[in-house]
N, C-alpha and C positions, 0 to 999 in steps of 0.2 A: 582650373578648367575654364574655357571660354564660355560665354553665354551664347547659346545657339540662337541664331536669328531665323525665324520662319516667316516666309512672305506669302501673302495671299494673292489671289488674282487681282483684287482691287489695288493692292500695293504695287504690283507690277504695272498696272495701268497708270497709276500715279507717277511711278518712276519714268514710264515712257513719255508721259506728258512733260515732265521736267526735262528729260533729255532733248525733246524737241524744242525747248525754249533755251537750250544751252547749258542746263545744269547737269551735273553728274550724279548718278545713283550709287556709285561705288565709294566705299570708305577709303580715305586717303591718309588716315592717321595710324601710327603704329598701334598694335594691340596692347592691351593693358596687362599682359601676362609675361612681360620680360622678353618679348620676341623680337625686339628691335634689331638684333644682330642676325636674325635668320633671313634667308635669301629673298623671301617675298613678304616680309613684315609690312603690314599696313595695306596690303592689296586684298581685294575682295572678289570672289567669284560667286555667281548665282547658279545653282544646280537644281534640277528638277528631281523629285522623288515620287514614289507611288503611295506614300503614307503607310500607316499601320505597322504591322510587324516587319514589312520590308524596310521601312524607313529606320526602325530601331536597329536592325541588323546592319543597315547601310552606314549609319552613324558610327557604330562600333567598328565596322570593318574598314571604312575608308575615311570618313570625314574627320573623326578625332585624330587618327594618326597623321593625316595630311596636314591638318592645322598645326599639330605638335612639331612636325618636321620642317614645315616651310614657313611658319609664322603667319600665313595667310588666313583670312576669315572666309568661311563658307556660309552663304545664305541659302536656305532651302525653301523651295516652293513646291507644294504638292500639286502635280498635274499628271493625270493619266494620259496615255499615249495620244489619243485623238485630240484632246484639248491642248496637249503640249505642241503638237504639230500646228494646230490652229493659232496658238500664241506666237510661235516662231515665225509663221507665215505673216501674221498681221504686223509683226514688229520688224519685218525685213529691212525697212529703211533705217530703223534705229533699234537694233536688237538689245534686249535687256536680260537675256539668259546666256550663260556661258557654256554649260554642259547640259544637254538634254538627253533623257533616257526614253527609249521606245521599246514596247513589247509586242507590237502588232505589225511589224514590217514597215512602219512609217519612215524609217531611215532611207528607204528606197526613194520615196517621193521627195524627202528633204534634200537628198543628194542631187536628184534630177533638177530640182528647182534652185539649186545653188544656195540652200539655206544652211548647210553645214560644210565645214572645211574637211578636205581629205586628211587622213592620218596615215603616215608612212610607217614602214616597218622600223625605221630608225627612231621613230618617236616612242616606241614601246620597248622598254628595257627587258621585258620577258618574252619578246617575240619568238625566240627560238624554242621556248617551252610551251607555247600555246598550241592547242589542238587545231587542226586545219579549219574546222568550222568557225573558230573564233576570228580568223583573219580573212575568210573567203570574201567578205564584202569590201575589204579595203581597196581593191582594184576598181570597184564601182563607186568609190568616193564615200562609202558608208563607214560608220564607226565600228570598232570591234565588238564582238559578242563578249559580254562580261558575265552573263549567267545563262545557263542552259537547263531546261526542264524536259527530260525525255518523256515521250508519249508512247505508251504501249497499252496493255490490257490490265484493267483492275478487276480482280476476281474474288468472289465471296468464297472463302475456304470452308465454310460450313454449309454450303449449298447442297452438297451431295453430288453435284455434277462434276465431271472430270476437269482437271485443271486445263485451261486452254493452252495451245501451243502456237497457234497461227492467227493472223488477222481474219482468215476465212472462218474461224470458229464463231464469229459473230452471227453467222448464218446456220450454225449447227443446231439441229433439232433439240439437242440436249439442253440448250439454253432458251428455247423458244418461250416467249412470255416473260422472260426474266433479264432482258437486255435493256440497257439505257444508252441512248446515243446523244452526244452533245449536239445541239443545234448548230447549223452552219453559220449562224450569227456569232457563234463562239469560235475563236481561232482554233481551239482544240478540235472542234467539229470539222473544220476545213482540213486541218493537218491529218487527222485520222482518216478522213475520206480519201485523201490523196494516197495514203499508204494502202488502203483497200484497192484503189484504182491501180496502183503498181502491181499488187498481187493478182488482180484480175486480168492484167495484161494491157490495160489501156494507158496507165501512167497519167502524168499531169496534162498531157496533150489530148487525152481522150478519157474524160471522167464520166461520160454518160452512163455506162453500165454500173459503175460504183454508186452513183447518185440514185439510179433507178433501183438497185438492189437494196440499198440502205433505206430508201424511201418506202419500198414495199414492206420492209420489216415494220416500220412505224405505222404505215397505213393498215396493215393486217392485225395490229395489236401485239405482234411478237416482240415489239420493242416500244419503249416510251422515249420521248424526246425531252432532254433537260437543257434549259438555256444557260444556267450558271453553275458554278461550283457548289454553292449551298443546296441547289436543287439536286445535284448528284448525291450529296450526303443524305438528303431526305429519301432519295430513291433506294439507297442501300439500307437505310435504317428502317424505313416504313413501307416501302413499295415492292419488296421482294426482288430487288435487283441482284443478279448473280454475276453479271459481266458488263463491263463498259470500257470503251477506249478513252483513256484520260492520262493526265500527267502524273509522273512518279512522285513529285513533291506533294501533290494533293492526296495521293494514296496514303502517304505518311500522315497527313492531316486526319484522314478517316481512321487510321489506326490509333492515333492519339485520342480520338473520340470514342474508342472502344469497339470499333467495328471490325469484324473478322475478315479483313481483306489482305490481298497480296498483290504486288505489282509484278506482272509477267512480261518478260521480253519475248515477243513473238520470234519464231524461227527466221522470219524474213527481216527482222530488225526493227528498231524503233525509229520514229522521227523525233523532232524536238521543237519546243517553243523557245524563242530566243529573246534575250534582252540585250540591247546594244547601248553603248555610250557614245555620244556624238558631240563634237565641238561646233558651236554655233558660229557662223560666219559674221564678220563685221564688228567683232568686239576687239578691244585694245589689248586684252590679256590672253591672247591665244596660247602663248607658251605655257602659262600657268594652267589653263584649261586642259591642254594636252597632258601636262604632268598629272593632273587629277585623274584623267582617264587611265593613265599608266598605273596609278596607285590601285585602281579598281581591279587590275589584273595581277597584282602581286600575290604570291602564294599565301601570305598572311590574310589578305582580304578574301581570297577564294576559300580559305579554310572556314572563315566565319559564315560565308554564304552557304557552304555545304553543311556545316554543323547546325546552324540555326534555321536555315530555310530549305534544306535538302536540294539545293541546286547542284548539278554536277559541275565540278571544277573544270574550267577551260584551261587552266595552267597545270601541266603534267607534273610540275615540281611540288604541288600541294600535298602536304602530309596530313592525313586524316586519322581520326581515332578509329578504333575497330568498329564501333557502333555506327559512325557516319559512313564508313566504307561499305557497310551493308545496306545503307539507305539511299545511296546515290550510285549512278553508273560511272565507271572510270575505264580506262584502258581500252581493250579491243571492242567491248560492247559500245562504248561511247564513240570510238573512231568509226564504227560501222553505221552510226546513225545516218539516216537519209534526211538531208536538210534541203528544203526548197528555197530558191532565191526569191526574196520578197517581190521583185518585179514580175516574176512568172505567175505569182498568185494575184497580184494587184489587178492585172488586166482582165482576169477572168472571174474574180470572186463574186461580183454581183450577179453574173449570169448563172453561176453555180447555185447561189442562194435562191434565185428566182425559180430555177428548175426544182430545187429541193422543196421550196414552199408549195409549189404546184402539186407535188406528190403527197406531202404529208397533210394537206388540207382537203384532200379529196373525200 
């Protein structure tokens, strides 16, 4: 087994300085594991991760099999989405990252600014098996969606209140005083607000009523506002929460913690939080980077993401265990997910947050 190389922000900065003086940060020698005859032996790519459990699953699902099959080396650097975009932007003249992952729609900005290379259908061996949402951004120059977390309603099954069926149930008197709303600084808050806007008839082009109605819940005390996922766990465990719009994978985390919750798919359908894989422009090993992205979409990789992280597989050829099949959305429920283009959100998000903050701080 190869020794994994993890890079820090400082290491990336150092490599950037070396590159500007004419030195290379990539390894040019064959690996020490007998990989000299493999197609990419001795080549190195730098790939961002989100750290923690995500990184552990990522190494198992993608990095290890990629290195074993290609002979290439993968260096990992932990960068969350906003920081990753900042790094790629700062390094535009001399990029030091090959594959960058985003979870907050930053691929839209990266594509608009020429920071990432387009990926064509022909670059993806599993293209014909991918759900439509996985490839919707390719025509905009964005990378494919490799992981998808459906967002619906998380319900306390021991609350005594009826199980919700609709996004409008957030406003039902049966749950008054027991609702938790993710703050609009949280992507889950924005996405669930947009689903409410759809149901109320305004949609993404007219969110005023949805923001006003959700803000009124918080201002009246009928709902609390939670900024982060750990805050949501506290809300269900200690603050009497019965209902919250949130992601399916985190509902599983709450179940693992012993909380009596269930993920409900509203009758109007779910939305989803997306993670994309993108090839950074200006590097010499673009072909290898695209191959890495292709590995992320293989059924074997998608199975690990579903089994270990509860992400819905974007490859329809993925075969799941019976237990995993009950913990993720697949098939028609996944195909029906309403997904918003990152560019449509990016231009309005700050205005939505400003309106929201004005309401909940009254």
